[in-house]
C-alpha positions, 0 to 999 in steps of 0.5 A: 675228208682230208684229201690226203686220205684220198691219195694211194699210200705211195702218194702220201707226203709222209711215205715219200719223205719216210722212203727217202729217208730210208734210201738215204740211210742205206747208201750211208750205212753201206758206205760207212761199213765198207770204211769201217771194214779196213779194206779201203785206203784213204784214197779209195775211201774218199772216192766212195765218199764222193760217189755216195755224195753224188748218188744221193745229190738228187735224193736230198734235194733242199736238204744238202747243207743237213746232209753235208753236216750229218751224213758227209761229216760222219763219213770224213771223221770214219775215213780218218779213224778206220783208213791209213794215208797213202804214205802209211799204206805204201809203208806197210807193203 
């Protein structure tokens, strides 16, 4: 009998990978939603990016480079698109 068949669902590698991916996606989607809302300055959005990256460092493990290429670049693009620079924010005040 397959060894994985004797493991509980939570111990199976495919469950752990799926759970890890879901947690990662929820954190990134939350951060992206905050950025796209238009409520953050560019500085605040960059701080959110740093905080999210720090929170997820252990979760991404060996996939750190893939995480950076996909998720970090996505968040940076959204920051550029949906936030105002500090100079632009000050001019509107």
